[in-house]
N, CA, C and O of each residue as an XYZ file, in Angstrom:
268
protein
N     108.616     69.358     47.978
C     108.415     68.660     46.720
C     109.686     67.926     46.280
O     109.615     66.860     45.668
N     110.843     68.506     46.596
C     112.104     67.882     46.227
C     112.291     66.537     46.903
O     112.862     65.617     46.318
N     111.815     66.422     48.128
C     111.932     65.166     48.871
C     111.131     64.055     48.189
O     111.598     62.922     48.066
N     109.941     64.392     47.758
C     109.091     63.408     47.066
C     109.734     63.009     45.742
O     109.704     61.839     45.361
N     110.312     63.977     45.047
C     110.971     63.687     43.767
C     112.153     62.740     43.985
O     112.365     61.820     43.196
N     112.923     62.965     45.057
C     114.052     62.082     45.361
C     113.579     60.665     45.673
O     114.168     59.686     45.214
N     112.519     60.570     46.453
C     111.960     59.254     46.780
C     111.492     58.553     45.509
O     111.727     57.357     45.335
N     110.837     59.289     44.628
C     110.347     58.704     43.370
C     111.517     58.263     42.491
O     111.446     57.214     41.850
N     112.594     59.052     42.455
C     113.770     58.681     41.664
C     114.421     57.422     42.230
O     114.841     56.547     41.473
N     114.504     57.326     43.551
C     115.073     56.134     44.181
C     114.210     54.906     43.910
O     114.717     53.821     43.629
N     112.905     55.098     43.999
C     111.986     53.999     43.717
C     112.125     53.545     42.268
O     112.161     52.347     41.987
N     112.202     54.503     41.351
C     112.353     54.185     39.934
C     113.666     53.436     39.691
O     113.707     52.475     38.922
N     114.730     53.881     40.346
C     116.027     53.221     40.215
C     115.953     51.781     40.728
O     116.477     50.862     40.099
N     115.302     51.598     41.868
C     115.162     50.256     42.435
C     114.322     49.359     41.527
O     114.637     48.183     41.346
N     113.265     49.912     40.966
C     112.432     49.135     40.043
C     113.222     48.742     38.797
O     113.081     47.625     38.300
N     114.046     49.650     38.293
C     114.886     49.335     37.134
C     115.874     48.220     37.472
O     116.089     47.306     36.677
N     116.469     48.307     38.655
C     117.397     47.257     39.091
C     116.685     45.911     39.197
O     117.199     44.889     38.743
N     115.505     45.924     39.796
C     114.725     44.688     39.931
C     114.372     44.115     38.562
O     114.409     42.902     38.359
N     114.031     44.997     37.627
C     113.686     44.562     36.277
C     114.892     43.911     35.602
O     114.752     42.886     34.937
N     116.074     44.502     35.771
C     117.286     43.927     35.193
C     117.576     42.549     35.789
O     117.979     41.629     35.077
N     117.370     42.416     37.084
C     117.580     41.118     37.742
C     116.605     40.086     37.181
O     116.990     38.948     36.912
N     115.357     40.475     37.007
C     114.357     39.549     36.463
C     114.706     39.133     35.039
O     114.515     37.977     34.663
N     115.210     40.064     34.255
C     115.613     39.741     32.880
C     116.756     38.730     32.896
O     116.735     37.757     32.143
N     117.756     38.958     33.752
C     118.882     38.014     33.856
C     118.402     36.644     34.324
O     118.846     35.614     33.815
N     117.499     36.639     35.288
C     116.970     35.365     35.785
C     116.226     34.628     34.677
O     116.327     33.407     34.564
N     115.481     35.366     33.860
C     114.769     34.751     32.740
C     115.727     34.113     31.753
O     115.486     33.009     31.265
N     116.827     34.817     31.458
C     117.830     34.271     30.540
C     118.483     33.030     31.131
O     118.709     32.045     30.429
N     118.784     33.081     32.419
C     119.388     31.921     33.080
C     118.425     30.741     33.089
O     118.839     29.595     32.914
N     117.144     31.021     33.292
C     116.138     29.962     33.285
C     116.070     29.300     31.915
O     115.986     28.076     31.818
N     116.106     30.108     30.854
C     116.080     29.552     29.500
C     117.315     28.691     29.250
O     117.217     27.619     28.653
N     118.473     29.158     29.705
C     119.704     28.382     29.547
C     119.593     27.057     30.295
O     119.947     26.007     29.760
N     119.101     27.107     31.529
C     118.969     25.883     32.323
C     117.979     24.913     31.692
O     118.184     23.700     31.737
N     116.906     25.439     31.104
C     115.948     24.570     30.406
C     116.630     23.860     29.241
O     116.436     22.662     29.035
N     117.428     24.605     28.483
C     118.106     23.988     27.338
C     119.103     22.936     27.809
O     119.236     21.888     27.179
N     119.801     23.200     28.905
C     120.745     22.226     29.445
C     120.012     20.982     29.947
O     120.501     19.865     29.775
N     118.849     21.166     30.561
C     118.056     20.025     31.027
C     117.629     19.166     29.839
O     117.617     17.938     29.935
N     117.280     19.802     28.724
C     116.896     19.047     27.530
C     118.072     18.248     26.981
O     117.901     17.113     26.538
N     119.266     18.837     27.010
C     120.466     18.124     26.561
C     120.708     16.913     27.457
O     120.996     15.820     26.970
N     120.591     17.111     28.755
C     120.809     16.017     29.711
C     119.780     14.915     29.504
O     120.122     13.734     29.551
N     118.525     15.288     29.275
C     117.487     14.277     29.024
C     117.814     13.456     27.779
O     117.666     12.234     27.774
N     118.260     14.137     26.727
C     118.598     13.429     25.488
C     119.775     12.486     25.715
O     119.763     11.349     25.243
N     120.790     12.958     26.437
C     121.942     12.099     26.727
C     121.533     10.915     27.589
O     122.013      9.800     27.386
N     120.656     11.152     28.543
C     120.181     10.076     29.415
C     119.431      9.017     28.605
O     119.623      7.819     28.813
N     118.583      9.461     27.689
C     117.840      8.513     26.856
C     118.804      7.682     26.009
O     118.620      6.476     25.843
N     119.827      8.339     25.482
C     120.823      7.624     24.684
C     121.568      6.598     25.534
O     121.792      5.469     25.097
N     121.947      6.990     26.739
C     122.645      6.059     27.636
C     121.753      4.889     28.034
O     122.220      3.754     28.127
N     120.481      5.160     28.266
C     119.557      4.078     28.617
C     119.432      3.081     27.470
O     119.416      1.871     27.695
N     119.344      3.588     26.241
C     119.248      2.700     25.082
C     120.535      1.888     24.932
O     120.491      0.691     24.649
N     121.669      2.542     25.123
C     122.958      1.850     25.019
C     123.079      0.776     26.105
O     123.543     -0.333     25.838
N     122.662      1.108     27.317
C     122.716      0.152     28.426
C     121.827     -1.054     28.142
O     122.219     -2.195     28.388
N     120.641     -0.798     27.628
C     119.728     -1.903     27.304
C     120.333     -2.798     26.228
O     120.215     -4.021     26.291
N     120.975     -2.189     25.251
C     121.630     -2.961     24.199
C     122.735     -3.840     24.788
O     122.881     -4.998     24.398
N     123.499     -3.301     25.709
C     124.571     -4.076     26.366
C     123.986     -5.214     27.196
O     124.560     -6.302     27.247
N     122.859     -4.972     27.841
C     122.209     -6.037     28.625
C     121.788     -7.187     27.718
O     121.959     -8.359     28.054
N     121.243     -6.835     26.584
C     120.822     -7.864     25.622
C     122.037     -8.654     25.150
O     122.006     -9.883     25.094
N     123.117     -7.931     24.809
C     124.354     -8.603     24.377
C     124.882     -9.531     25.467
O     125.327    -10.641     25.176
N     124.834     -9.084     26.711
C     125.317     -9.901     27.820
C     124.454    -11.153     27.978
O     124.967    -12.239     28.244
N     123.154    -10.994     27.814
C     122.259    -12.149     27.909
C     122.550    -13.172     26.828
O     122.550    -14.375     27.088
N     122.799    -12.693     25.610
C     123.132    -13.597     24.502
C     124.446    -14.311     24.792
O     124.569    -15.515     24.567
N     125.427    -13.565     25.291
C     126.731    -14.160     25.626
C     126.583    -15.215     26.716
O     127.184    -16.286     26.633
N     125.785    -14.916     27.736
C     125.553    -15.894     28.808
C     124.890    -17.148     28.263
O     125.226    -18.262     28.664
N     123.942    -16.961     27.340
C     123.284    -18.122     26.730
C     124.293    -18.981     25.971
O     124.268    -20.208     26.068
N     125.183    -18.331     25.212
C     126.195    -19.075     24.456
C     127.154    -19.797     25.394
O     127.539    -20.938     25.136
N     127.539    -19.138     26.478
C     128.437    -19.775     27.443
C     127.752    -20.956     28.128
O     128.388    -21.964     28.434
N     126.460    -20.818     28.362
C     125.711    -21.910     28.983
C     125.613    -23.120     28.072
O     125.507    -24.252     28.543
N     125.650    -22.881     26.766
C     125.565    -23.970     25.795
C     126.882    -24.729     25.664
O     126.906    -25.837     25.129
N     127.976    -24.144     26.146
C     129.296    -24.798     25.985
C     129.482    -25.934     26.910
O     130.531    -26.577     26.894
């Protein structure tokens, strides 16, 4: 009976370890999701800024063409 109890204790320990790993992975996943959202927001801002610069460049080219 002691052998079975030892096996059960080892199994329980391994399951606890696996559970802790899954919890850490879940936290890391949430962090990565939040970072992805930050990157998306920054990308959208950069795209808008780039488009604004393109428009400014087009206006400048038009003015230079008129000279």
